[in-house]
mmJSON file of the N, C-alpha and C atoms, coordinates in Angstrom:
{"data_MODEL":{"atom_site":{
"group_PDB":["ATOM","ATOM","ATOM","ATOM","ATOM","ATOM","ATOM","ATOM","ATOM","ATOM","ATOM","ATOM","ATOM","ATOM","ATOM","ATOM","ATOM","ATOM","ATOM","ATOM","ATOM","ATOM","ATOM","ATOM","ATOM","ATOM","ATOM","ATOM","ATOM","ATOM","ATOM","ATOM","ATOM","ATOM","ATOM","ATOM","ATOM","ATOM","ATOM","ATOM","ATOM","ATOM","ATOM","ATOM","ATOM","ATOM","ATOM","ATOM","ATOM","ATOM","ATOM","ATOM","ATOM","ATOM","ATOM","ATOM","ATOM","ATOM","ATOM","ATOM","ATOM","ATOM","ATOM","ATOM","ATOM","ATOM","ATOM","ATOM","ATOM","ATOM","ATOM","ATOM","ATOM","ATOM","ATOM","ATOM","ATOM","ATOM","ATOM","ATOM","ATOM","ATOM","ATOM","ATOM","ATOM","ATOM","ATOM","ATOM","ATOM","ATOM","ATOM","ATOM","ATOM","ATOM","ATOM","ATOM","ATOM","ATOM","ATOM","ATOM","ATOM","ATOM","ATOM","ATOM","ATOM","ATOM","ATOM","ATOM","ATOM","ATOM","ATOM","ATOM","ATOM","ATOM","ATOM","ATOM","ATOM","ATOM","ATOM","ATOM","ATOM","ATOM","ATOM","ATOM","ATOM","ATOM","ATOM","ATOM","ATOM","ATOM","ATOM","ATOM","ATOM","ATOM","ATOM","ATOM","ATOM","ATOM","ATOM","ATOM","ATOM","ATOM","ATOM","ATOM","ATOM","ATOM","ATOM","ATOM","ATOM","ATOM","ATOM","ATOM","ATOM","ATOM","ATOM","ATOM","ATOM","ATOM","ATOM","ATOM","ATOM","ATOM","ATOM","ATOM","ATOM","ATOM","ATOM","ATOM","ATOM","ATOM","ATOM","ATOM","ATOM","ATOM","ATOM","ATOM","ATOM","ATOM","ATOM","ATOM","ATOM","ATOM","ATOM","ATOM","ATOM","ATOM","ATOM","ATOM","ATOM","ATOM","ATOM","ATOM","ATOM","ATOM","ATOM","ATOM","ATOM","ATOM","ATOM","ATOM","ATOM","ATOM","ATOM","ATOM","ATOM","ATOM","ATOM","ATOM","ATOM","ATOM","ATOM","ATOM","ATOM","ATOM","ATOM","ATOM","ATOM","ATOM","ATOM","ATOM","ATOM","ATOM","ATOM","ATOM","ATOM","ATOM","ATOM","ATOM","ATOM","ATOM","ATOM","ATOM","ATOM","ATOM","ATOM","ATOM","ATOM","ATOM","ATOM","ATOM","ATOM","ATOM","ATOM","ATOM","ATOM","ATOM"],
"id":[1,2,3,4,5,6,7,8,9,10,11,12,13,14,15,16,17,18,19,20,21,22,23,24,25,26,27,28,29,30,31,32,33,34,35,36,37,38,39,40,41,42,43,44,45,46,47,48,49,50,51,52,53,54,55,56,57,58,59,60,61,62,63,64,65,66,67,68,69,70,71,72,73,74,75,76,77,78,79,80,81,82,83,84,85,86,87,88,89,90,91,92,93,94,95,96,97,98,99,100,101,102,103,104,105,106,107,108,109,110,111,112,113,114,115,116,117,118,119,120,121,122,123,124,125,126,127,128,129,130,131,132,133,134,135,136,137,138,139,140,141,142,143,144,145,146,147,148,149,150,151,152,153,154,155,156,157,158,159,160,161,162,163,164,165,166,167,168,169,170,171,172,173,174,175,176,177,178,179,180,181,182,183,184,185,186,187,188,189,190,191,192,193,194,195,196,197,198,199,200,201,202,203,204,205,206,207,208,209,210,211,212,213,214,215,216,217,218,219,220,221,222,223,224,225,226,227,228,229,230,231,232,233,234,235,236,237,238,239,240,241,242,243,244,245,246],
"type_symbol":["N","C","C","N","C","C","N","C","C","N","C","C","N","C","C","N","C","C","N","C","C","N","C","C","N","C","C","N","C","C","N","C","C","N","C","C","N","C","C","N","C","C","N","C","C","N","C","C","N","C","C","N","C","C","N","C","C","N","C","C","N","C","C","N","C","C","N","C","C","N","C","C","N","C","C","N","C","C","N","C","C","N","C","C","N","C","C","N","C","C","N","C","C","N","C","C","N","C","C","N","C","C","N","C","C","N","C","C","N","C","C","N","C","C","N","C","C","N","C","C","N","C","C","N","C","C","N","C","C","N","C","C","N","C","C","N","C","C","N","C","C","N","C","C","N","C","C","N","C","C","N","C","C","N","C","C","N","C","C","N","C","C","N","C","C","N","C","C","N","C","C","N","C","C","N","C","C","N","C","C","N","C","C","N","C","C","N","C","C","N","C","C","N","C","C","N","C","C","N","C","C","N","C","C","N","C","C","N","C","C","N","C","C","N","C","C","N","C","C","N","C","C","N","C","C","N","C","C","N","C","C","N","C","C","N","C","C","N","C","C","N","C","C","N","C","C"],
"label_atom_id":["N","CA","C","N","CA","C","N","CA","C","N","CA","C","N","CA","C","N","CA","C","N","CA","C","N","CA","C","N","CA","C","N","CA","C","N","CA","C","N","CA","C","N","CA","C","N","CA","C","N","CA","C","N","CA","C","N","CA","C","N","CA","C","N","CA","C","N","CA","C","N","CA","C","N","CA","C","N","CA","C","N","CA","C","N","CA","C","N","CA","C","N","CA","C","N","CA","C","N","CA","C","N","CA","C","N","CA","C","N","CA","C","N","CA","C","N","CA","C","N","CA","C","N","CA","C","N","CA","C","N","CA","C","N","CA","C","N","CA","C","N","CA","C","N","CA","C","N","CA","C","N","CA","C","N","CA","C","N","CA","C","N","CA","C","N","CA","C","N","CA","C","N","CA","C","N","CA","C","N","CA","C","N","CA","C","N","CA","C","N","CA","C","N","CA","C","N","CA","C","N","CA","C","N","CA","C","N","CA","C","N","CA","C","N","CA","C","N","CA","C","N","CA","C","N","CA","C","N","CA","C","N","CA","C","N","CA","C","N","CA","C","N","CA","C","N","CA","C","N","CA","C","N","CA","C","N","CA","C","N","CA","C","N","CA","C","N","CA","C","N","CA","C","N","CA","C","N","CA","C","N","CA","C","N","CA","C"],
"label_alt_id":[null,null,null,null,null,null,null,null,null,null,null,null,null,null,null,null,null,null,null,null,null,null,null,null,null,null,null,null,null,null,null,null,null,null,null,null,null,null,null,null,null,null,null,null,null,null,null,null,null,null,null,null,null,null,null,null,null,null,null,null,null,null,null,null,null,null,null,null,null,null,null,null,null,null,null,null,null,null,null,null,null,null,null,null,null,null,null,null,null,null,null,null,null,null,null,null,null,null,null,null,null,null,null,null,null,null,null,null,null,null,null,null,null,null,null,null,null,null,null,null,null,null,null,null,null,null,null,null,null,null,null,null,null,null,null,null,null,null,null,null,null,null,null,null,null,null,null,null,null,null,null,null,null,null,null,null,null,null,null,null,null,null,null,null,null,null,null,null,null,null,null,null,null,null,null,null,null,null,null,null,null,null,null,null,null,null,null,null,null,null,null,null,null,null,null,null,null,null,null,null,null,null,null,null,null,null,null,null,null,null,null,null,null,null,null,null,null,null,null,null,null,null,null,null,null,null,null,null,null,null,null,null,null,null,null,null,null,null,null,null,null,null,null,null,null,null],
"label_comp_id":["UNK","UNK","UNK","UNK","UNK","UNK","UNK","UNK","UNK","UNK","UNK","UNK","UNK","UNK","UNK","UNK","UNK","UNK","UNK","UNK","UNK","UNK","UNK","UNK","UNK","UNK","UNK","UNK","UNK","UNK","UNK","UNK","UNK","UNK","UNK","UNK","UNK","UNK","UNK","UNK","UNK","UNK","UNK","UNK","UNK","UNK","UNK","UNK","UNK","UNK","UNK","UNK","UNK","UNK","UNK","UNK","UNK","UNK","UNK","UNK","UNK","UNK","UNK","UNK","UNK","UNK","UNK","UNK","UNK","UNK","UNK","UNK","UNK","UNK","UNK","UNK","UNK","UNK","UNK","UNK","UNK","UNK","UNK","UNK","UNK","UNK","UNK","UNK","UNK","UNK","UNK","UNK","UNK","UNK","UNK","UNK","UNK","UNK","UNK","UNK","UNK","UNK","UNK","UNK","UNK","UNK","UNK","UNK","UNK","UNK","UNK","UNK","UNK","UNK","UNK","UNK","UNK","UNK","UNK","UNK","UNK","UNK","UNK","UNK","UNK","UNK","UNK","UNK","UNK","UNK","UNK","UNK","UNK","UNK","UNK","UNK","UNK","UNK","UNK","UNK","UNK","UNK","UNK","UNK","UNK","UNK","UNK","UNK","UNK","UNK","UNK","UNK","UNK","UNK","UNK","UNK","UNK","UNK","UNK","UNK","UNK","UNK","UNK","UNK","UNK","UNK","UNK","UNK","UNK","UNK","UNK","UNK","UNK","UNK","UNK","UNK","UNK","UNK","UNK","UNK","UNK","UNK","UNK","UNK","UNK","UNK","UNK","UNK","UNK","UNK","UNK","UNK","UNK","UNK","UNK","UNK","UNK","UNK","UNK","UNK","UNK","UNK","UNK","UNK","UNK","UNK","UNK","UNK","UNK","UNK","UNK","UNK","UNK","UNK","UNK","UNK","UNK","UNK","UNK","UNK","UNK","UNK","UNK","UNK","UNK","UNK","UNK","UNK","UNK","UNK","UNK","UNK","UNK","UNK","UNK","UNK","UNK","UNK","UNK","UNK","UNK","UNK","UNK","UNK","UNK","UNK"],
"label_asym_id":["A","A","A","A","A","A","A","A","A","A","A","A","A","A","A","A","A","A","A","A","A","A","A","A","A","A","A","A","A","A","A","A","A","A","A","A","A","A","A","A","A","A","A","A","A","A","A","A","A","A","A","A","A","A","A","A","A","A","A","A","A","A","A","A","A","A","A","A","A","A","A","A","A","A","A","A","A","A","A","A","A","A","A","A","A","A","A","A","A","A","A","A","A","A","A","A","A","A","A","A","A","A","A","A","A","A","A","A","A","A","A","A","A","A","A","A","A","A","A","A","A","A","A","A","A","A","A","A","A","A","A","A","A","A","A","A","A","A","A","A","A","A","A","A","A","A","A","A","A","A","A","A","A","A","A","A","A","A","A","A","A","A","A","A","A","A","A","A","A","A","A","A","A","A","A","A","A","A","A","A","A","A","A","A","A","A","A","A","A","A","A","A","A","A","A","A","A","A","A","A","A","A","A","A","A","A","A","A","A","A","A","A","A","A","A","A","A","A","A","A","A","A","A","A","A","A","A","A","A","A","A","A","A","A","A","A","A","A","A","A","A","A","A","A","A","A"],
"label_entity_id":["1","1","1","1","1","1","1","1","1","1","1","1","1","1","1","1","1","1","1","1","1","1","1","1","1","1","1","1","1","1","1","1","1","1","1","1","1","1","1","1","1","1","1","1","1","1","1","1","1","1","1","1","1","1","1","1","1","1","1","1","1","1","1","1","1","1","1","1","1","1","1","1","1","1","1","1","1","1","1","1","1","1","1","1","1","1","1","1","1","1","1","1","1","1","1","1","1","1","1","1","1","1","1","1","1","1","1","1","1","1","1","1","1","1","1","1","1","1","1","1","1","1","1","1","1","1","1","1","1","1","1","1","1","1","1","1","1","1","1","1","1","1","1","1","1","1","1","1","1","1","1","1","1","1","1","1","1","1","1","1","1","1","1","1","1","1","1","1","1","1","1","1","1","1","1","1","1","1","1","1","1","1","1","1","1","1","1","1","1","1","1","1","1","1","1","1","1","1","1","1","1","1","1","1","1","1","1","1","1","1","1","1","1","1","1","1","1","1","1","1","1","1","1","1","1","1","1","1","1","1","1","1","1","1","1","1","1","1","1","1","1","1","1","1","1","1"],
"label_seq_id":[1,1,1,2,2,2,3,3,3,4,4,4,5,5,5,6,6,6,7,7,7,8,8,8,9,9,9,10,10,10,11,11,11,12,12,12,13,13,13,14,14,14,15,15,15,16,16,16,17,17,17,18,18,18,19,19,19,20,20,20,21,21,21,22,22,22,23,23,23,24,24,24,25,25,25,26,26,26,27,27,27,28,28,28,29,29,29,30,30,30,31,31,31,32,32,32,33,33,33,34,34,34,35,35,35,36,36,36,37,37,37,38,38,38,39,39,39,40,40,40,41,41,41,42,42,42,43,43,43,44,44,44,45,45,45,46,46,46,47,47,47,48,48,48,49,49,49,50,50,50,51,51,51,52,52,52,53,53,53,54,54,54,55,55,55,56,56,56,57,57,57,58,58,58,59,59,59,60,60,60,61,61,61,62,62,62,63,63,63,64,64,64,65,65,65,66,66,66,67,67,67,68,68,68,69,69,69,70,70,70,71,71,71,72,72,72,73,73,73,74,74,74,75,75,75,76,76,76,77,77,77,78,78,78,79,79,79,80,80,80,81,81,81,82,82,82],
"pdbx_PDB_ins_code":[null,null,null,null,null,null,null,null,null,null,null,null,null,null,null,null,null,null,null,null,null,null,null,null,null,null,null,null,null,null,null,null,null,null,null,null,null,null,null,null,null,null,null,null,null,null,null,null,null,null,null,null,null,null,null,null,null,null,null,null,null,null,null,null,null,null,null,null,null,null,null,null,null,null,null,null,null,null,null,null,null,null,null,null,null,null,null,null,null,null,null,null,null,null,null,null,null,null,null,null,null,null,null,null,null,null,null,null,null,null,null,null,null,null,null,null,null,null,null,null,null,null,null,null,null,null,null,null,null,null,null,null,null,null,null,null,null,null,null,null,null,null,null,null,null,null,null,null,null,null,null,null,null,null,null,null,null,null,null,null,null,null,null,null,null,null,null,null,null,null,null,null,null,null,null,null,null,null,null,null,null,null,null,null,null,null,null,null,null,null,null,null,null,null,null,null,null,null,null,null,null,null,null,null,null,null,null,null,null,null,null,null,null,null,null,null,null,null,null,null,null,null,null,null,null,null,null,null,null,null,null,null,null,null,null,null,null,null,null,null,null,null,null,null,null,null],
"Cartn_x":[67.543,68.558,67.89,68.386,67.862,68.225,67.372,67.663,68.771,68.825,69.852,70.09,71.204,71.553,71.846,71.177,71.362,72.24,73.12,74.093,73.873,73.901,73.78,73.688,73.476,73.407,72.02,70.977,69.594,69.305,68.484,68.162,67.44,66.848,66.133,67.063,68.354,69.303,69.582,70.063,70.457,71.774,72.686,73.95,73.939,73.893,73.81,75.196,75.682,76.988,76.784,76.886,76.657,77.873,78.022,79.18,78.677,79.061,78.584,79.018,80.044,80.491,79.722,78.799,77.954,76.587,76.071,74.737,73.667,72.482,71.379,71.137,71.096,70.963,72.099,73.218,74.483,74.698,74.585,74.832,74.064,74.053,73.293,74.123,74.167,74.814,73.705,73.868,72.812,73.409,72.628,72.994,72.38,73.18,72.693,72.657,71.466,71.308,71.796,71.66,72.1,73.625,74.303,75.77,76.34,75.46,75.841,76.959,76.765,77.759,77.078,77.816,77.374,77.911,77.122,77.506,77.213,77.908,77.569,77.237,76.18,75.75,75.65,76.242,76.13,74.729,74.125,72.761,72.79,73.637,73.796,74.247,75.16,75.675,76.546,76.704,77.51,78.998,79.495,80.926,81.341,80.403,80.726,80.936,80.947,81.238,82.487,83.428,84.71,84.858,85.286,85.577,87.054,87.794,89.245,89.905,89.502,90.062,89.719,88.72,88.284,86.831,86.555,85.172,84.364,83.172,82.385,80.901,80.186,78.725,78.142,78.81,78.399,79.614,79.815,80.975,80.687,81.243,81.178,82.096,81.657,82.478,82.627,83.737,83.976,84.713,85.212,85.863,87.166,87.645,88.862,88.552,87.28,86.889,86.813,87.142,86.929,86.056,84.964,84.035,84.251,84.467,84.6,83.396,82.749,81.56,81.867,82.044,82.448,83.8,83.906,85.15,85.228,84.2,84.148,84.61,85.381,85.783,85.124,84.477,83.787,84.498,84.932,85.637,84.624,84.621,83.728,84.404,83.637,84.173,83.288,83.909,83.171,83.017,81.824,81.589,81.105,81.862,81.538,80.77,79.773,79.052,80.002,79.746,80.594,80.198],
"Cartn_y":[163.98,163.995,163.927,164.695,164.678,163.373,162.961,161.736,161.947,163.155,163.421,164.922,165.256,166.638,166.67,167.556,167.643,168.844,168.655,169.663,169.975,171.26,171.646,173.143,173.557,174.97,175.565,174.759,175.235,175.647,176.657,177.201,176.209,175.162,174.186,173.181,173.227,172.33,172.796,171.892,172.234,173.001,172.593,173.305,173.814,175.131,175.757,176.269,175.82,176.23,176.973,178.303,179.086,179.019,177.898,177.606,176.911,177.411,176.855,175.408,174.943,173.552,172.59,173.125,172.315,172.162,170.953,170.718,171.265,171.478,172.004,171.14,169.838,168.875,167.878,168.119,167.457,166.161,166.221,165.029,165.092,163.946,163.834,163.06,163.563,162.868,162.259,160.997,160.341,159.309,158.944,157.927,156.603,155.565,154.217,153.474,153.25,152.635,151.192,150.467,149.075,149.003,149.848,149.837,150.765,151.502,152.423,153.362,153.962,154.864,155.934,157.037,158.069,157.747,158.12,157.944,159.228,159.418,160.471,159.779,160.26,159.685,160.799,160.573,161.506,161.384,162.514,162.52,162.73,161.94,162.024,163.409,163.975,165.305,165.249,166.381,166.455,166.26,166.877,166.858,165.861,165.132,164.083,164.566,163.607,163.827,163.029,163.665,163.037,162.917,161.765,161.54,161.177,162.006,161.811,161.672,162.573,162.683,161.531,160.724,159.635,159.856,159.862,160.019,158.822,159.098,158.012,158.266,157.228,157.305,157.252,156.499,156.382,155.944,156.577,156.23,156.457,155.592,155.765,156.94,157.783,158.909,158.88,159.471,159.556,160.86,161.001,162.235,162.556,161.674,161.928,162.214,162.263,162.389,163.841,164.033,165.307,165.022,165.768,165.626,166.819,166.565,167.658,167.649,168.799,169.03,170.271,170.104,171.241,171.739,173.046,173.638,173.699,173.233,173.305,172.002,172.118,170.962,171.088,170.011,169.97,168.96,169.394,168.507,167.939,166.635,165.967,166.003,166.381,166.417,165.577,164.833,164.026,164.834,164.727,165.35,164.267,163.995,162.948,163.548,162.826,163.316,163.423,164.42,164.608,163.671],
"Cartn_z":[100.736,99.713,98.341,97.408,96.041,95.351,94.448,93.687,92.671,92.082,91.086,90.957,90.326,90.011,88.523,87.816,86.373,86.028,85.053,84.628,83.156,82.808,81.407,81.236,80.011,79.662,79.898,79.855,80.005,81.443,81.611,82.938,83.845,83.309,84.127,84.826,84.547,85.206,86.629,87.456,88.822,88.832,87.967,87.77,86.334,86.18,84.855,84.472,83.319,82.812,81.497,81.509,80.292,79.362,78.696,77.863,76.601,75.451,74.176,73.963,74.676,74.522,75.417,76.213,77.099,76.449,76.392,75.833,76.771,76.247,77.059,78.29,78.11,79.2,79.009,79.661,79.348,80.123,81.449,82.261,83.573,84.258,85.505,86.517,87.746,88.854,89.7,90.061,90.834,91.788,92.811,93.792,93.376,93.33,93.055,94.391,94.916,96.238,96.267,95.169,95.124,95.229,94.46,94.483,95.562,96.217,97.29,96.862,95.675,95.101,94.27,94.056,93.133,91.745,90.743,89.345,88.586,87.478,86.532,85.215,84.56,83.293,82.254,81.106,79.994,79.393,79.06,78.505,76.995,76.322,74.861,74.417,75.18,74.862,73.605,72.987,71.765,72.062,73.136,73.425,74.503,75.049,76.004,77.429,78.333,79.746,80.067,80.74,81.055,82.567,83.026,84.43,84.52,85.242,85.37,83.997,83.093,81.736,80.799,81.156,80.267,79.899,78.605,78.156,78.625,79.163,79.727,79.558,79.168,79.102,80.514,81.39,82.79,83.592,84.765,85.584,87.059,87.886,89.335,89.687,90.612,91.05,92.571,93.037,94.474,94.768,95.976,96.402,95.709,94.87,94.092,92.625,92.258,90.849,90.397,89.131,88.451,87.237,87.117,85.989,85.072,83.777,82.815,81.895,81.843,81.012,80.187,78.882,78.061,78.535,78.771,79.256,80.776,81.465,82.931,83.562,84.616,85.422,86.784,87.205,88.488,89.378,90.521,91.465,92.453,92.615,93.561,94.93,95.955,97.317,98.229,99.1,100.071,101.344,101.927,103.225,104.152,105.146,106.112,107.281,107.8,108.983,110.174,111.013,112.206,113.31],
"occupancy":[1.0,1.0,1.0,1.0,1.0,1.0,1.0,1.0,1.0,1.0,1.0,1.0,1.0,1.0,1.0,1.0,1.0,1.0,1.0,1.0,1.0,1.0,1.0,1.0,1.0,1.0,1.0,1.0,1.0,1.0,1.0,1.0,1.0,1.0,1.0,1.0,1.0,1.0,1.0,1.0,1.0,1.0,1.0,1.0,1.0,1.0,1.0,1.0,1.0,1.0,1.0,1.0,1.0,1.0,1.0,1.0,1.0,1.0,1.0,1.0,1.0,1.0,1.0,1.0,1.0,1.0,1.0,1.0,1.0,1.0,1.0,1.0,1.0,1.0,1.0,1.0,1.0,1.0,1.0,1.0,1.0,1.0,1.0,1.0,1.0,1.0,1.0,1.0,1.0,1.0,1.0,1.0,1.0,1.0,1.0,1.0,1.0,1.0,1.0,1.0,1.0,1.0,1.0,1.0,1.0,1.0,1.0,1.0,1.0,1.0,1.0,1.0,1.0,1.0,1.0,1.0,1.0,1.0,1.0,1.0,1.0,1.0,1.0,1.0,1.0,1.0,1.0,1.0,1.0,1.0,1.0,1.0,1.0,1.0,1.0,1.0,1.0,1.0,1.0,1.0,1.0,1.0,1.0,1.0,1.0,1.0,1.0,1.0,1.0,1.0,1.0,1.0,1.0,1.0,1.0,1.0,1.0,1.0,1.0,1.0,1.0,1.0,1.0,1.0,1.0,1.0,1.0,1.0,1.0,1.0,1.0,1.0,1.0,1.0,1.0,1.0,1.0,1.0,1.0,1.0,1.0,1.0,1.0,1.0,1.0,1.0,1.0,1.0,1.0,1.0,1.0,1.0,1.0,1.0,1.0,1.0,1.0,1.0,1.0,1.0,1.0,1.0,1.0,1.0,1.0,1.0,1.0,1.0,1.0,1.0,1.0,1.0,1.0,1.0,1.0,1.0,1.0,1.0,1.0,1.0,1.0,1.0,1.0,1.0,1.0,1.0,1.0,1.0,1.0,1.0,1.0,1.0,1.0,1.0,1.0,1.0,1.0,1.0,1.0,1.0,1.0,1.0,1.0,1.0,1.0,1.0],
"B_iso_or_equiv":[0.0,0.0,0.0,0.0,0.0,0.0,0.0,0.0,0.0,0.0,0.0,0.0,0.0,0.0,0.0,0.0,0.0,0.0,0.0,0.0,0.0,0.0,0.0,0.0,0.0,0.0,0.0,0.0,0.0,0.0,0.0,0.0,0.0,0.0,0.0,0.0,0.0,0.0,0.0,0.0,0.0,0.0,0.0,0.0,0.0,0.0,0.0,0.0,0.0,0.0,0.0,0.0,0.0,0.0,0.0,0.0,0.0,0.0,0.0,0.0,0.0,0.0,0.0,0.0,0.0,0.0,0.0,0.0,0.0,0.0,0.0,0.0,0.0,0.0,0.0,0.0,0.0,0.0,0.0,0.0,0.0,0.0,0.0,0.0,0.0,0.0,0.0,0.0,0.0,0.0,0.0,0.0,0.0,0.0,0.0,0.0,0.0,0.0,0.0,0.0,0.0,0.0,0.0,0.0,0.0,0.0,0.0,0.0,0.0,0.0,0.0,0.0,0.0,0.0,0.0,0.0,0.0,0.0,0.0,0.0,0.0,0.0,0.0,0.0,0.0,0.0,0.0,0.0,0.0,0.0,0.0,0.0,0.0,0.0,0.0,0.0,0.0,0.0,0.0,0.0,0.0,0.0,0.0,0.0,0.0,0.0,0.0,0.0,0.0,0.0,0.0,0.0,0.0,0.0,0.0,0.0,0.0,0.0,0.0,0.0,0.0,0.0,0.0,0.0,0.0,0.0,0.0,0.0,0.0,0.0,0.0,0.0,0.0,0.0,0.0,0.0,0.0,0.0,0.0,0.0,0.0,0.0,0.0,0.0,0.0,0.0,0.0,0.0,0.0,0.0,0.0,0.0,0.0,0.0,0.0,0.0,0.0,0.0,0.0,0.0,0.0,0.0,0.0,0.0,0.0,0.0,0.0,0.0,0.0,0.0,0.0,0.0,0.0,0.0,0.0,0.0,0.0,0.0,0.0,0.0,0.0,0.0,0.0,0.0,0.0,0.0,0.0,0.0,0.0,0.0,0.0,0.0,0.0,0.0,0.0,0.0,0.0,0.0,0.0,0.0,0.0,0.0,0.0,0.0,0.0,0.0],
"pdbx_formal_charge":[null,null,null,null,null,null,null,null,null,null,null,null,null,null,null,null,null,null,null,null,null,null,null,null,null,null,null,null,null,null,null,null,null,null,null,null,null,null,null,null,null,null,null,null,null,null,null,null,null,null,null,null,null,null,null,null,null,null,null,null,null,null,null,null,null,null,null,null,null,null,null,null,null,null,null,null,null,null,null,null,null,null,null,null,null,null,null,null,null,null,null,null,null,null,null,null,null,null,null,null,null,null,null,null,null,null,null,null,null,null,null,null,null,null,null,null,null,null,null,null,null,null,null,null,null,null,null,null,null,null,null,null,null,null,null,null,null,null,null,null,null,null,null,null,null,null,null,null,null,null,null,null,null,null,null,null,null,null,null,null,null,null,null,null,null,null,null,null,null,null,null,null,null,null,null,null,null,null,null,null,null,null,null,null,null,null,null,null,null,null,null,null,null,null,null,null,null,null,null,null,null,null,null,null,null,null,null,null,null,null,null,null,null,null,null,null,null,null,null,null,null,null,null,null,null,null,null,null,null,null,null,null,null,null,null,null,null,null,null,null,null,null,null,null,null,null],
"auth_seq_id":[1,1,1,2,2,2,3,3,3,4,4,4,5,5,5,6,6,6,7,7,7,8,8,8,9,9,9,10,10,10,11,11,11,12,12,12,13,13,13,14,14,14,15,15,15,16,16,16,17,17,17,18,18,18,19,19,19,20,20,20,21,21,21,22,22,22,23,23,23,24,24,24,25,25,25,26,26,26,27,27,27,28,28,28,29,29,29,30,30,30,31,31,31,32,32,32,33,33,33,34,34,34,35,35,35,36,36,36,37,37,37,38,38,38,39,39,39,40,40,40,41,41,41,42,42,42,43,43,43,44,44,44,45,45,45,46,46,46,47,47,47,48,48,48,49,49,49,50,50,50,51,51,51,52,52,52,53,53,53,54,54,54,55,55,55,56,56,56,57,57,57,58,58,58,59,59,59,60,60,60,61,61,61,62,62,62,63,63,63,64,64,64,65,65,65,66,66,66,67,67,67,68,68,68,69,69,69,70,70,70,71,71,71,72,72,72,73,73,73,74,74,74,75,75,75,76,76,76,77,77,77,78,78,78,79,79,79,80,80,80,81,81,81,82,82,82],
"auth_comp_id":["UNK","UNK","UNK","UNK","UNK","UNK","UNK","UNK","UNK","UNK","UNK","UNK","UNK","UNK","UNK","UNK","UNK","UNK","UNK","UNK","UNK","UNK","UNK","UNK","UNK","UNK","UNK","UNK","UNK","UNK","UNK","UNK","UNK","UNK","UNK","UNK","UNK","UNK","UNK","UNK","UNK","UNK","UNK","UNK","UNK","UNK","UNK","UNK","UNK","UNK","UNK","UNK","UNK","UNK","UNK","UNK","UNK","UNK","UNK","UNK","UNK","UNK","UNK","UNK","UNK","UNK","UNK","UNK","UNK","UNK","UNK","UNK","UNK","UNK","UNK","UNK","UNK","UNK","UNK","UNK","UNK","UNK","UNK","UNK","UNK","UNK","UNK","UNK","UNK","UNK","UNK","UNK","UNK","UNK","UNK","UNK","UNK","UNK","UNK","UNK","UNK","UNK","UNK","UNK","UNK","UNK","UNK","UNK","UNK","UNK","UNK","UNK","UNK","UNK","UNK","UNK","UNK","UNK","UNK","UNK","UNK","UNK","UNK","UNK","UNK","UNK","UNK","UNK","UNK","UNK","UNK","UNK","UNK","UNK","UNK","UNK","UNK","UNK","UNK","UNK","UNK","UNK","UNK","UNK","UNK","UNK","UNK","UNK","UNK","UNK","UNK","UNK","UNK","UNK","UNK","UNK","UNK","UNK","UNK","UNK","UNK","UNK","UNK","UNK","UNK","UNK","UNK","UNK","UNK","UNK","UNK","UNK","UNK","UNK","UNK","UNK","UNK","UNK","UNK","UNK","UNK","UNK","UNK","UNK","UNK","UNK","UNK","UNK","UNK","UNK","UNK","UNK","UNK","UNK","UNK","UNK","UNK","UNK","UNK","UNK","UNK","UNK","UNK","UNK","UNK","UNK","UNK","UNK","UNK","UNK","UNK","UNK","UNK","UNK","UNK","UNK","UNK","UNK","UNK","UNK","UNK","UNK","UNK","UNK","UNK","UNK","UNK","UNK","UNK","UNK","UNK","UNK","UNK","UNK","UNK","UNK","UNK","UNK","UNK","UNK","UNK","UNK","UNK","UNK","UNK","UNK"],
"auth_asym_id":["A","A","A","A","A","A","A","A","A","A","A","A","A","A","A","A","A","A","A","A","A","A","A","A","A","A","A","A","A","A","A","A","A","A","A","A","A","A","A","A","A","A","A","A","A","A","A","A","A","A","A","A","A","A","A","A","A","A","A","A","A","A","A","A","A","A","A","A","A","A","A","A","A","A","A","A","A","A","A","A","A","A","A","A","A","A","A","A","A","A","A","A","A","A","A","A","A","A","A","A","A","A","A","A","A","A","A","A","A","A","A","A","A","A","A","A","A","A","A","A","A","A","A","A","A","A","A","A","A","A","A","A","A","A","A","A","A","A","A","A","A","A","A","A","A","A","A","A","A","A","A","A","A","A","A","A","A","A","A","A","A","A","A","A","A","A","A","A","A","A","A","A","A","A","A","A","A","A","A","A","A","A","A","A","A","A","A","A","A","A","A","A","A","A","A","A","A","A","A","A","A","A","A","A","A","A","A","A","A","A","A","A","A","A","A","A","A","A","A","A","A","A","A","A","A","A","A","A","A","A","A","A","A","A","A","A","A","A","A","A","A","A","A","A","A","A"],
"auth_atom_id":["N","CA","C","N","CA","C","N","CA","C","N","CA","C","N","CA","C","N","CA","C","N","CA","C","N","CA","C","N","CA","C","N","CA","C","N","CA","C","N","CA","C","N","CA","C","N","CA","C","N","CA","C","N","CA","C","N","CA","C","N","CA","C","N","CA","C","N","CA","C","N","CA","C","N","CA","C","N","CA","C","N","CA","C","N","CA","C","N","CA","C","N","CA","C","N","CA","C","N","CA","C","N","CA","C","N","CA","C","N","CA","C","N","CA","C","N","CA","C","N","CA","C","N","CA","C","N","CA","C","N","CA","C","N","CA","C","N","CA","C","N","CA","C","N","CA","C","N","CA","C","N","CA","C","N","CA","C","N","CA","C","N","CA","C","N","CA","C","N","CA","C","N","CA","C","N","CA","C","N","CA","C","N","CA","C","N","CA","C","N","CA","C","N","CA","C","N","CA","C","N","CA","C","N","CA","C","N","CA","C","N","CA","C","N","CA","C","N","CA","C","N","CA","C","N","CA","C","N","CA","C","N","CA","C","N","CA","C","N","CA","C","N","CA","C","N","CA","C","N","CA","C","N","CA","C","N","CA","C","N","CA","C","N","CA","C","N","CA","C","N","CA","C","N","CA","C","N","CA","C","N","CA","C","N","CA","C"],
"pdbx_PDB_model_num":[1,1,1,1,1,1,1,1,1,1,1,1,1,1,1,1,1,1,1,1,1,1,1,1,1,1,1,1,1,1,1,1,1,1,1,1,1,1,1,1,1,1,1,1,1,1,1,1,1,1,1,1,1,1,1,1,1,1,1,1,1,1,1,1,1,1,1,1,1,1,1,1,1,1,1,1,1,1,1,1,1,1,1,1,1,1,1,1,1,1,1,1,1,1,1,1,1,1,1,1,1,1,1,1,1,1,1,1,1,1,1,1,1,1,1,1,1,1,1,1,1,1,1,1,1,1,1,1,1,1,1,1,1,1,1,1,1,1,1,1,1,1,1,1,1,1,1,1,1,1,1,1,1,1,1,1,1,1,1,1,1,1,1,1,1,1,1,1,1,1,1,1,1,1,1,1,1,1,1,1,1,1,1,1,1,1,1,1,1,1,1,1,1,1,1,1,1,1,1,1,1,1,1,1,1,1,1,1,1,1,1,1,1,1,1,1,1,1,1,1,1,1,1,1,1,1,1,1,1,1,1,1,1,1,1,1,1,1,1,1,1,1,1,1,1,1]
}}}
């Protein structure tokens, strides 16, 4: 499993969003082993990162979360082992 997934406009990100409202390196999704949860952290972006329509510097996310980065909305989905 990857330690994190980075989102932004720059080609070096894991998720590239070619949108002028997205910063080059906008936000990062990562697993926190201590809290046993996924989080999204804003990387000092100009327009902010929103989780469920609330601007957040850092927020826990789950299968009901929607992350908004610029004009893009990313829906978090849970996949349970069979």
